[in-house]
N, C-alpha and C positions, 0 to 999 in steps of 0.2 A: 255754696260750699258743701262739699260732701262730708258725710260722717266718717270718722276714723274706721279703719277696717275692723278693729276690735269690737266696735259697737254694732256693726252690721251683722245680721244673722246669716249663717251659711246658706247656700242654695238648698241643701237637704232639709234644713230646719224651716226654710220658707215654704218648701213643697209640703212638708208635713203639716205645717200650720194651715196651709191652703186646703189640704184634704180633710184634716180632722181638727181644725182650730176653732170650730164653732159648734154649738149644740145641735143645730139642724143637721149638719154633715155627720156628726157622731151618731145621732139617732138613726139616720138613713143607713149608715154602715152597719149598725147593730141589727137593723131589720133584715138587711141582705144577708148578714152572717147567720141569723136565725133561720132564714129561708134555706140557706145552703146546708145548715145542720139538719133541717127537716128532710131535704133531699137525700142526704147521706144516710139518715136513719131509714127512710122509706126504701131506698135501694138495697140496703144491706140486711135489714131485719124483717121487712114485710114481704111475704111471698104473694105474688099476684098472678092470676091466670092470664091477665091481659096487661097491656102497657099502662104505666102510671103517668099521670099528668103532673106529678110533683115538680118536675124540672121546668115546667112552663112558667110557674109563678116567679121564681128568681130571674128567669129570662125576661119576663115582662117588667119586673121591678128595675131592670137595668137598661131599659130601652133608651135610646135607639141602638146602643152598643150590643145589647143582648142578641140581636139578630145575627151577629157574627158566629153564633153557635151553628147556624145552618151551613157555614162554610167549612166546618170541621170534617175531616175524613172519617168515615165509619163511626161516628158518634162516640168518640173517646171520652171517658169519664173525666180524666184529668184535664183534657182540653175544655170540657164544659165548665168545670170549676174555675179554670184559669180565665176563660173569657168572661164569665159572670163576675169574678173578682176584679178583673181589669176594668170592666164596664162600671162597676160600683165605684172604683177609685176615681175614674174620670168624672162620673156624675157628682161624686162628693166634692171634687175640686171645682166643678162648675157651680155647685151650690155655695161653696166657700167664696168664689169670686162674686157671685150675685149678692150674697148677704154682706160681704165686705164692702161692696160699693154702696149698698143701701145705708150702711152705718157710717161709712166714711164720708 
């Protein structure tokens, strides 16, 4: 017998619970957010003679999805942040799936 529609969570709530419904996913997302903040500060406030490797660290933190940055045309900054954020959300969802199965 299925649960009444009022007691079932909506698809949006289920997705949010999957992405950020456990402590490990939340910590992971906070780390990626801090890395993206570091990249933003580094690119706007720090003048460098040569290229900075600050963008490599968030890309590595979101592997394997972070490699999609290489597919971006002419290295757009907004695209970089979008790809890293999307990769972090996918990884957080996978973390949520794994931790949910271990507990369930």
